[in-house]
C-alpha positions, 0 to 999 in steps of 0.5 A, a space after each residue: 139239357 143232359 139226361 142223367 140216368 140214377 142206378 135203379 135198385 133191384 126188384 125181386 119179383 115172385 111169379 111169371 106171367 101166363 100168356 091169355 087171350 086179348 079182347 077187343 075191348 078190355 074191361 076197366 074193372 080188371 085187378 091193376 098188378 103189374 102181370 095184369 098191366 104187362 099183359 094189357 101191353 101185349 094186347 095192345 101190341 096185337 090190336 096195334 099191329 093188327 091194324 098195322 097189317 089191315 092198313 098195309 093190305 088197304 094200301 096194297 088195295 089201293 097200289 094194286 088199282 093204281 097199277 091197272 089204272 095209272 091215272 094221278 087220281 089212282 096216284 093220289 089215293 094210293 098215297 091216302 092209303 101210305 099216310 093213313 096205314 102210317 099212323 097204326 104202325 108210327 104208334 107201334 115204335 113204343 114196342 121197338 125199344 126192349 123188345 128184341 124180337 121186334 128191334 130185329 124185325 124193324 128194319 125191315 119195315 120203317 128203316 131210314 134214311 135211304 139211298 134212294 138211288 139203289 131202287 131208281 132213277 135221282 136227280 144228279 143235281 140233288 142227289 150226285 152220281 156216287 158216295 165213298 161209303 156205298 158202292 150201290 148209291 146209284 145201282 138203280 135197279 129198276 134199270 138193271 136186270 143185274 148188279 154185283 153185290 158182295 163181289 157177286 153178280 146178282 140176276 135181278 131180271 125179275 124184281 120180287 120180294 125175295 130178291 129185295 128181302 134176300 140181296 138188296 136191302 141192306 145190301 154190301 153190310 150198308 145200312 143206307 141201302 133200304 130196299 123194302 118197308 114203308 120209305 121204299 114205297 114212300 119213295 115209289 109213291 112221292 118220288 124225290 123231295 127236290 124242294 130242301 127245306 122250302 114247301 113241297 114234296 116229292 112229285 113223281 108222277 103216274 106216268 112213271 107206271 104207265 105201260 103207254 105212255 112211259 115217262 122216265 124209262 122202265 115202266 114195268 121193272 118200276 110196277 114190278 118193284 113197287 108191286 113186290 115191295 109192297 108185298 113184302 110189307 104185307 107178309 113182314 106185318 102180317 108176321 108181327 101182328 101173328 108174334 102178338 096173338 096167343 102163343 105167338 113168339 113176341 107174347 110168349 117170349 114177353 111172358 117168359 120174363 117176370 112181371 117186373 121185367 114186363 114193366 122195365 120192357 114197357 117202359 124202357 120202350 117209352 124212355 128209349 123211344 122218346 129221348 134217344 130216338 124221337 127227340 135226338 136222332 128223328 128231331 133234334 139232329 135235323 134240326 141242328 143240322 137244317 138238314 131235310 134229308 134228316 126227316 123221317 118221311 121225307 119223300 112225302 113230308 108227312 114226318 109231322 105225322 110220324 112225330 105225332 103217332 110216334 108220341 101217341 104210341 108212348 102215351 097208349 102204353 102208359 095210358 093202357 088204352 089204344 084207339 083202332 082204326 075202326 074207332 073201337 078202344 083197347 083199354 085195361 090195366 094200365 102203368 097209369 093206374 099202377 104208379 097212381 096206387 103208390 104215387 097219385 102225384 108222380 102219376 099225373 105228372 106223367 099224364 100232364 107231361 104226356 100231355 104237353 108232348 102231344 101238344 107239341 105234336 100236335 103244333 107241328 101238325 098244324 104248321 104242316 096243315 099251314 104249308 110249314 112241314 117238318 122240312 120248312 120248320 127246321 129251316 136255317 133262320 126259320 126262328 118260329 118253326 125252329 122254336 115248334 120242333 124245339 119244344 117239341 124236343 124239350 117235352 119228350 126230354 122232360 117226359 123222359 126224365 119223369 119216365 126216370 121217375 117212373 123206374 125209380 118209383 117202381 124200384 126196377 133194376 138195370 133198364 139203360 134208356 137209348 141215348 143220342 149224340 144230338 142231345 147228350 153230346 151236341 159237339 160230336 154230331 159236327 165232328 
């Protein structure tokens, strides 16, 4: 189905938003106005990015424990900490679209897919040995103490956060040179998933980090890389968590807009993530190509949860609520309440759409628990699995069309939602 966006009329909004502090739990009796709704949107961002930071610290502790004693049990614990850290972070992705500060930063922590041969050893039979567009396709920084980037020799004798962020991340201007963030850590913990569309994730041995019983060589440098890239993730997440606190640059930038512009930012994030990014690039594209390389968490086979929590983040923004990792709730004035005051039928429709999307996401989670992870679901000739994934895509498309109705109901102007060839022009995918 093709998405159709209708030109939206202008809003003349009086007054500017003012920065204010946030509370752990917001009172439901706060007056619902565009200003309070946008302020609470910032409060949820502060909480969710704060949880992303604290779970990254927990991940760092688990990795330090693993490196101190590189056993299979400690590796499994580090993997579990990585999966847990993904849950709050994925719920923040709705803030990427509409907030330039977030979008400009996001590639440091969640860029994908990556040419993992830049980082470490790969299987030549599955990965190949060269790329026409990426000179660093098999650079293998772990195995080499220098490399050529942009025609210049780079000293990589010591692997540091600065080496990764300043020289390796998107080296030579190639977006697939992802050297930092969750997915670089994921690769270093799981290794390549060599199972194609059959069940099974990456299976890197703990001995890849064991100095006394090293497998696959360069265990000292692999340890350096894992430690440095984890520190970089922690630092990057702390930056964004601070940016949403009172006086932080993300919060200030949001409050420099009018309340109507703030609502536009919220709806841009909801619609663009649901349609172009999650529905299109992260889900429909992989289904069309039946290609496991197109799955978001491709080394760990955690994609079902990443998709589920992406959708959950959209729901959080609309309902004005977020459950923190400690179990407490952040609640307050919501878009839902604002819409309900004007058009309760439309509000109910949006809530029903969000529930349908969550149910479709849960169906993929349930299938994964039975061995049908996302890469298995999108396999060619897996009719039932393909249908589950298509249900998720369809629910996101329906949800986006209702989001467009919300935009019209609020009479907002100039909102352009992200598109995707896989949804808007499927034939272009195969050109």
